[in-house]
N, C-alpha and C positions, 0 to 999 in steps of 0.2 A: 326384144326390146329395141327399136331402131329410131332413126331420126325422125321419120313420118309419124312414129307414134308419139315422139315428143312434142311434135308440132301440133298433134290432132289434141292435145290435153289442155295446150297452153292456147290455142286459136281456133275459131270456129270457121265452119265452110265459107268460103268466099270472101273471108278476110285479107287484107295486106300488111305485111312489115317490110322492114329495109334490110337488106342483105347488103353487106360489102367488104371489100379485101384489106380496108381501114375504116377509122371512126369517121371519117370524112363522109360517106357514104349518105346520099338524102333522099333519093328516090323510093317509093315502095313499089314492091312485085307481089301478085297475088301468089298465095300461097299454094293454093290446090293445082295450080298451075306448073308448078316447080318441083322436079322429081328428088327423092332424097340427094340424089348423086351429085345434081346441081348444087343443090343447097349446101352440100358438104365442101363445096369449091372457098365457099367464102367463111371468113374467120369470124364474124359478125352479126348479128342480127338483133332488132330492137325488141325489146321485149313485150310491148304492148301494140296490137295493133292500130296501122295509121289511116287516116281516113283517104280516100279513093283521091288523086289530084292534088294532095298536101305533100308537103317534105315534113321530114323527123324534126319535129319541135314537140313542146308542150300542146300547144293550139291544136297540132294536128292530131294529137291521139283520139282514137275513136272510142275505146272504150278501156277505163281504167282497171283493169283485171290483175294483172301480174305484177308482183313486188320481189324485188332481187335483193339479195343480202350478202357480201362478202368480205372476208378479213383475210388479210396477207402477212399485216407487220404488226407489231405489236406498238407501245408509245414510242419505245427506245428504238425503233427502226430494226428491230428485232425479228427474223422470217418466225411466222407463227406455223408450227409442224401441222400437216394434214390430219395428223390424229387428235391434236388439239383442238383443230376446229370442229371435227365430229363431234368430239367430246363435249363442245358448248351446245351446239345444235342439238345432240340428244337430251342434253339436263335441261334445256329450256323446252323441249317439248314443241318445238317450232313446228306447225303444222302445213310442212312444205310439200310441194307437188313435184317438183324434179331438181336433179342436182347433177350440176357438170363440173368434170375437172378442168382447168383453164390451159393446161399444159405448161403451165407455169408454178405458180406459189399457193392458189387458192381454188378453192370450191365455189360455184356458183349456186346457190339454193335461191329458187323461185316459189313464191306462194301465190297460186293463182286461185281465183274465187269465182264459183258458180254464177254467183250474181253480181257484177262489176260494181264498184262504188259510182257514185254520181258524177263526181268532177274533180278537177286537179287539187283543189283545197282538200276535199275528205281522202282522198290519196294520198296527200301529203300527211295528214292526221294518222291514218291508220300505219303508214310505214314508220312514223314516229314513235308509236306505240308499241311496234312489234319491236323496233329496233332497242328501245330502253328496255324490255325482256329481254333481250340477247346481252346487252350489255350489262346489265344486272348480273346475270347466269355466270358471265365471264369474271367477274369481280367475286363473286360467291366463289367460284372456284381457283381463286389466288390468281389471276391472270391480268395485267395490265396492260388491256387492250381493248379499244373501242371499233366498233364494226365500220365499215368505211361510209361515210357520209355522202359520197359523192355519187352513189348508185340510186339514191332516192328519186333521179329523175326518171318519171315515168315513159319518156323516150330514150331512155339510158342503153347504149348496146351490153351486149351479153356475149360470150363465147358461143359460136356454132358447133353443137356437138358434132364428133366423128370427123372435124375438120383437123387440118394438119396446119400449125402456128409456124411462122417464120423460122423460130428456132429451130424446127422439126420435129417438135413435140405434137404427139397427138390428142387432141382435146375429147377426151373420152365423156360417154354419157354415163353416168354413175348410176342411174336409177329415175324410176316414172311412179309416181304414186296417181292418184284422182284429183281433183278439183276439190276444193273444202268449201262448205257453205258461210256465208258470212255468219248464222248463230255459232257455227264451231268456232270461230275466231275469236267473236265475242266473248265466249264463254272460256276461253283462254286466256282473254285480256282478264277477265272478272278474276278467275282464281289466282292470277300474279297481282290482282290488285292495281291496275292502272286503266285510270280514268279519262274518258274522252275530254274530258273539262280542265284536264290540266295539259292538252296537249293543243287546244284551239288557238286559232290565230288572233292576237291581239295587235290592232293597228297600233300606229303611232297618234300622237294628239294631232300632227297633221290632214291624217286621215280621216277623224272623226266626222267633221262636216261633211264629206263626201258618204261614209258607211251608214251613219245613223239616217241620213233624209232619203236614201233609197230603199232601204228596207220596210217592209210593210209587216203587220201582225200575222197573216198568214206564213210568213216564211220564218219569223220569228217562232211561230206554234210547231211549225213541222222540224226547225232543226232542235227543238226542247224533245218535242218526241220522237224522231229518226235518230239523234245522236247523243245528246246528253242524258237521256231518259231512256235510252235503246233495252238495257237490261232490266229495267222496273217495271216487270207487268203490272197492269192495273187489275185487281180482282177485289170483290166486296169487303174482303176482311183486312184490305190495309188501304180501303178508303181515305180515310183521313193524312195519313201519312203521304199517301201519293198526291192527293191534291196539294198538300202543303209545298211538297216538294218543287212541285210544278210551280205554283204561285210564286214561290220564292225566287225559283230560274227565272220565269215569266218578267217577275220584276224587275230582276238584273237586267233583261235585254232592254228593257224600256216600254214594256205593255202596260197598260193603265189597269187599275183595279176593275174596273166595270169589262174590260174586254177580256179579262183573265178568266171573271166570271163566267162570261160567254163563252168561251173556248171550253172551258169545263164543263158546263152543263151539255154543250153539244158534244164533245168526246164521251164523256161519262154517262150521260143521261140523269145525272141528279147530282146536288151539292151536298156535303157532308153536314150536318146540323150543328158540329162543333166548330162551324166557319173556319176553315182551315185558310182561306184566300184573306180574311181579315187579320188572321195571326200572321201571315206573311208579310203583309202590305204596314204592320206596326213600327213604331219605330226604333224599336230593338234589332233592326235589321236594317236601318238607314246605311251603315258602314260595308254595306256587301258591296265586292267589285263587280262594277258593270260588265256584261258580258256585250261584246259587240258582234253583231249576227249580221254576216256578209250575204246580201244580195245576189243574184246569178251574175249579174255585172261586176260586181265588186270582188267576187270570187275569183273570178277570171284575171282581174286586174293584180289582184292579189298575188295569184298562184304565178304569172307571168313576170312579176317583178321579184318576187322571190328564187325565180329559176334565173334571172337574169343577174341578181347578186352574186348566186352561188357560183354561177358560170364565169362571172368576173374575178370571185375568190378562187377559182378553180385555173382559170387562167395565169394571174398573179402567181400561186404558187408555182405554176410551171415555168414561167419568166426567171422568177428568182431561183429555180433548179438548172437555170441554162438551157429550157428546152425550148426556148422561144420560136423555134424555127418550125417547129411541130403545130404553133398556133396559126399558121396561115391556113385560109380556107374559109369552112362555117363558122368554127370557135372565133376566129380572129376577129369577124363582125362585131364581136362583143368591146373590143378595143376602140370603138366610133360612136357616134352619138350622133342623129341629126336634130339640128335645133333650128327651128324655124324652117327655112327651104335650103340652109348650108351644112353640108359636113364636116366635123370635126373628129380628130384622133385624139384619144386621151394618152397624156403619158405617164409614167409610173407614179408621179407626184400628184397629178389631177390636172395638170396644165394642159389646155385645149388648142390643138394645132389646127386652123381649117384644112379642110381636106377637100379637094375636086372629085366631082363624080366619076370623070374619066379614069382618073386613079384607082378609084374604090372598082370599077369594072372591070381593070386589067387586073388587079388583085384576087377578087372574089368571082368574077364572072356576072355577066347581064342578070342573070335568072336570080340570084342571090341579094343583089343591090336592090333589084326589082321587088323583091319581098324582104325587104329590109324591115327587122321585128319592130313590130308596132311599139314595144316597151322602152326601145331606144329612140324612140322619137318623140320630140320635147316642142312644144310652142314657142318657147323663148326662155328668157334667161330669169332668174332669181338670185337673192343673195341673201341668203338667212345662216347667220353665223350662230354654230350652236358646238360648244368644246366637249359637251358631254355625250351629244346623241349626235348620230350619221343621219343627215338628212340630204337626200340624193335630188328628191323633188316635191315640189309643193304646187298639187293641180297642174301638174303637166308641165310646169316650168322648172328648165333645168338649174339647179343650185351651182354657183361657180364657188361656193366655198366647201374645202376639203379639210373635213378634222385631221388634225396631227394623228399619229400612230402609236403616242406614248399610252400605257394601260398603268394608270395609279397604282401604286404598291408602298405599302409602309416601309419605312427607313430612314436614314440620315442623309443630311444633305451639307455636310461642312463646307465643301469648295465652293458652293451656291452661295452660300451665307458669306463667305469671304469675300466674293466680287461685290454682292449687294450691301454688306456693310461700307465697302468703297464706295459705292453711288450713295447710299442715304444715310450715312451716320460718321463717316470718320473726317468729314470736312464741313465746319460750319455747324448750323443748329442738326442735333442729331432726330431726323427725322423717319428711323427705322419702322414703327407702325404705318407710318402713313405711306410710305414706299410699297409696301406688301399690301396694304387697300389699293393703291395703285394697280398693281400685279392683279390681284385678287379678282377685282372688277372686270378686267378687262377677260376674264375666263368666265366669270359666272355672271356677268352684267354687260354681254358686248356692245349693248345698244347706248349704255351709259357714255355720255361725253366727259372725257376726262382734261385736266390741264396737259399742257402741251411740254414734255419734260426738256430741258436744257442744260447737258452735260458740257462743261467746261473745264479747261485744264492747261495751264501754262507750258505742261510738257506735252508732246505727242503720244507718249507711252505713260500713259496712265489709266489704261481700261475700257476706254469708252467704246471702240468697237469691239472688244470682246463684252461688253455688255449687250450690244445690238445683237452680236452673235447669238449670244443666249437667250435673249426674246425671241429671236427665228428659230431656237430649238423647241421652243415653250411653246411657239404659236403657229408652228409648221412653216417650212420653207416659201410653201405655196402662197402663205397668209401675209407674208411680209415683203415691204420694199425698201433698199439699202444703196442710195446712189448719192452722190454729189448733189448740191443743192440748184446747180445747172440743169440738169438733167430733168430735174422737177419741175423748173420754169418753162419748161419747152412745152408747147401748144396743145399735143395730147396727152392725155390721160389716161391709156390705156394701162399703161405697165403699172399702175398703183391704184387706181380709183375703185378697186373693189376690196382692196387688201386692209387688213387690219391692223397693220402698224406700218406706216411712213417713218422712214430714219432718213435725217437729210445730214449729209457730213461735210464738212468743209465751210461750214456756214460764216459769212464775213458782211462785213457791211456793204461792202461795192457789189455785192450781188443781192442785196434787197432792197429794191426802190419802193414807191409807195404803191403801184400795182402790185409787184410781188409778193408786199407784205400783207395785201388785201387778201391773196391766194393763199396764203398761208392761214390766215385767220378762219378762212372758209372752209379749210379742210380740218380745222380742230372743232368747229362746231356746228356743221351742216348734217341731217339726218338722212337726206337724198342726196344722188349723185346721177351726172348724166356722164356715161362712158364714153368717150369722142376718141376712136381709134383710126388710122390710116385707113383709108378704101371700106370701112365699115359704116354702118348704119348705128346712130347713136342710140343709146340703151340706157334707159330710166332704172336705177335702182335704188335697195336700200343701202345706207353707207354706214360702216362700223368704225371708220379708221383712228388711231390713235396716232400721234406724232412724237417723234423723239428728234432732237438736233445736236448737233455736237460741233464744236468750235475749240479752237486753241486759242482764242481770242475773247475772253471772258467778260472784260470789261467795256467793250464798244463795238461788238459783231454787228450789233443792230438797233433800231431806235426802238425804245417803247416809253409812251405816255406815263402819265402817273392813273389814268383809268385804265389802264388795259388789265386786264386779270387772267386771260388765257396760259400766262407761261409760267412755268415753275421752274428754276433756274438754280443749279448745284454745282458746286465746284469739285472735280474728283484730285485726290491726292496724285504725287508723282510716285511713282513705283520705284521701291526699292531694289534693284536687279538682285542684289545678292540674296534678298530676304525673302522676295516675294516672287521669283522666277521658278517655275514648274514647267518643266517639259511636256506634262501630259495632263496640263489643267485644264486645257478645253474639252480631253477625251472624258475626264472626271466630272464636267458638268454635263455632257450630254447623258453618261450614267447615271447622274442624280437627277434628270428630269422628273422620270417616274415617284420619285420620292418627294420631290418638292411639291411636285401636283398632286400627291395625295395630302400633304400638309395642307396647301391651301386652299383644297375643296373641303375641306374639314374644320378650316379656320373661323372664328368668328371676327367680322369685320371689326375695325377698332372704331370706326366711325359707321354705326350701325344705320344711323338715318342720314336722308340726303341733306346736305346741311348748304348748298347751292346748285346750280345748274351744272356743276361739275361733280357733284356729289361729296367730295371733299372740301373741307372749310376754305375758306379764301383767306384765312392766315398762314396756310402752308406756303403759298407763294411769297412770301413777306420775308424773303432773306436777304442777307446784306448783297450777294451777288446783284439782287432786282434793285435794292437802291440805289448802288452806285451806277449801273446801267442807265437807271431813269435820269440820275444826275447828268449823264455825260449824253444822254440823248435830247437836251435842252436846247434851244436856238442860240445863237449869240446875241440875238435882241432880247430872250429871255434873262440870260445873265446880266447883260446892261440892266435890265430894269429891275432885276433883283438888287444890283449893287445900288442902284438908286435909292429902293426902298431901303434897304439896309443902312444906309449913310444917313437917310432921316430919323430913324429910330434911335440912330446912335448919337445923334447930334440933339433929339429931342425926347431924352429920356423921361420928361414929364408927360408926355403925350402916349396914349396907349391906341389912339385910334387915328387913323390918317383917312382925310375925305379929298379925292382929285378928280379933276378931269383929263381925258386923253392928252390934251393941249400941255398939261403940266407934266406929263411923262416925255412928250413930246420934245419939249425944251431941256429936259435933264437928261437924256441919253446922248451920246455922242453919234450915234449912226442916223443918217440922212434917210428916215422913214417915214411912211405916211401915217395918218390917223387909223388909217383900214388895218393895217398890220400890227401897230399896237393895240388895238382891240381884240383882233384874233388872239393875239399873244395872251393878252389878260384873261381872256376866255378860255381858249384851248390849255395852256401851259400852266398859268397860275390857277385857272378856275373862278374867276372873280367875275362877277357879273354887274353890269351899272344898273342903279335904281333911280328914278328921278325923285328928288327930295329937296328941300328947303335947308340948306347947310351953310356953314362956314368954309370958305375953300382953305383946307391946310397949308396950301402954299401961297396964293394969292391974297390970303385971310379977306377975300371978298365974299359977303354973304349974298347968295342967291339962289333962284329956285332953278337946278339943272342935273344933268345926268351923272351922277358922281359913282366912282368906285370908292370900296369901303373896305380898307384894309385894318385887321387889329393886330395888336403886337403878339397876343396869344397864339393867335393864328399862324402869324408870319416865323416866329421863331418857335421851334419844339422845346428848347427850354429857355426860361426866361432870361433875360439880359440881367446879368449880375457884374458887368463890365464898371468897374470904380472910375468915377470921375477924377477930375484931376487932383480935386480936395483929398481923395482917398489912395493916393499911390501908394501910401506906406501900410495899406491895411494889410493883415495876414490873415 
C-alpha cells in the first residue's frame, strides 16, 4: 500500500491536481509524471482532478468524483479521539475509498465514485446527503458533534499521505479500498432514508426570475428521472404509482399537464388507464411546494455563489480568531469585490473602501488579479433592504445593505422597555403602541415612509442620544447615520443617502433655513435617491431612510406651518440620576436586542392598515409640542393680523362672520407692508382664500362686488367666545 496506489485509486491516468507546501498553492501538476517521492514532499493535495491550464477553484474542477469527510473537535471544542472517529465511520457504514491520518487530530476519509457526478451542484447535494448520515450516526452514538462543513468544497485540500507535517509528525496512509459505484451509494442513501429532494437547492425569491426562465422541460425531465426518482425503477407492476409520482414532481417543477403526458408516453411507452396524470394535477395538490430546477448555467452560478459565501464565512471565522495574517494571497481575494470597473475592499461590517488595482496586484500578484473570481464581479450597485433575509446581489448588482448580525430569540427586554417608555409614554400623550408600530414597520416594511421623529428635552441628559444608539444596535451600525445637522447639510450625501436611519443632533433654528428645510422634507418622503460622493460617479438607488432629529430647544428650533404633517414631536423627561443611573444600561440594551427583535417580528401592528402616506394616522403628530411650535413658527405679520381680527370679533359680539378686502387689513395693522405680503400671509399662514362676491364690507359697510376674504367666528376661535360684556361683569 503505497502513495502511488493512493493516487491511482483517486485519479485516472493523465489527470492533474494541485500539490502544495501550504493551502495557497494553485497550479496543477500531472500526477503520472510525479513519482511518489516527489509527491510526498508536499503536505497537501486537491482531492479532485483540476482542468489543464486552470487554477484551484470549483470552476477549475475537471471531474466531481471524490468526497472528503473529517472531524477533529466536538461542538464544545474538545478533541474527538481517533477511536471515536473510527467508531462513527464504521457504524455509519460510509462506503469510503481511502483513509489518511492527518498527523494531528483527525482522519481524512475520501469516498471516490466510479462515475463522477455531473457538476458542482450535484456534488454539493451528494456531500450533504452523506454528511447527514454521518451526523445522525454520531448523534445516535451519543456524541455532540458534526462533521467539518468546510471540506465540502470539491477543490478542497487534503493531507498528502506519507508526507511530514511542519510539526514533525507523519501523515500516514491508513487504508485504501476501491472506488464505489453510484448505485452502491444510492442504496446506502435509501437504507438511511436520506432523499435527494430534501437536499436540492432552493433559490431565494430574487433568483426565481432567472432560474424559472432559463430551464426547459427536457432539463426538468432529466432532473426528475436522474435525481429525484433515481431509486424508483419503472416496472409494469408499479405503473400507476410511478407515473403518479413523476406527474406530481413534474407539476411542482412547472411542467404543463400536456407536456407531462408527452414525456411519460415517450419514457414508459404507455399511460396507465387510471389516469395518474390527471390525479396529480387535481386541485388536491395545489399547495405542493415548487421545485426549482436549475439549468446548467444556473447550476454554475449557484455553486459559485455558495462557494463564495462559504469562503467568506470561513475567512470571517479566521479573522474573528485572530488569524487574519493567514488570509493574504488567494483566500484574501474574497475580501474584495469589483463593481463596474472599480475594486473595493469589504470591512468586517460590510463597508466598502475603494481599492486600486495596483495595490491588488502588489498583494496578490498579477495572475490572481487577472483571474479575479467572476462571482465577485458586479455590474453596479443596488440597495435592497431586508432585515430577515440575506441578499448579497440582485441581477449581478451589489447590494449596499448589510443585515445586522442579531438572531431573534425569545426572552424579556425590561431595559429596552424602560428606554422606549421614556420616548413614547412618560411625557405628553401615551403613544406606546404607535411608537412600537413606528419601530416595527422599519424592520418588516422598510420601504414604507414614516414620520420624522423629533425628540426634545430641556436637559442634555434625557436619553435622546441613547435612543439613537439603541436604534443603531437594532438596525446595524452600517445602516445608520448619526451626526450634527451641519454635516447633513453639506453638499455630498454619500455618508447617509443609502442608510436606513438618518439621525441629526443639535438641531436648532439657526441651522434650518428654507433651503435646508426642503432638503430635510425630501429625505423624509422620497423613495429614490442619487448618491453623490466626491470624485465618484453619481449612483441612483432605492431609498429607505427614516429620520430622527434631536434638539434641546423644543419650543422654537424650527419653523413648522399648519399644513406640514411630516414631523412627530415628543418631549423626553429629564433623567433622575439617582434613580435612573445604571453603568451597564447600554450593555443590557445590546443583550436584549435579539429578544426585542423576536417580540417585534411576532407582534401584530396596532394600526394594521395603512391610514396615510406615512401608514400611521395623522392624529399621532397632533402633540402639544407640535401645536406650540406651530404657534412660534408664525410670522410677525400673522400675529398682527391675528390680533386685528381678534379685536374685531371681541368688539362685535353679535357678528359671527367678517367679510373684508386686503386694504382693510392693511389699514388695521401697524407694519408697513404691501397688499401682496398680506395676501400671501392670509393664504399660507391662515389658510384663507378670497372669493369674488356681492357683499357688504364688514369694515367700510359699503356693499359692492369685490374679492372678499371670509372669516367665521367658529373657525377663528377653537372655543366659543364666552367673554362677558360690560353689563355682565358680576356674572359668576
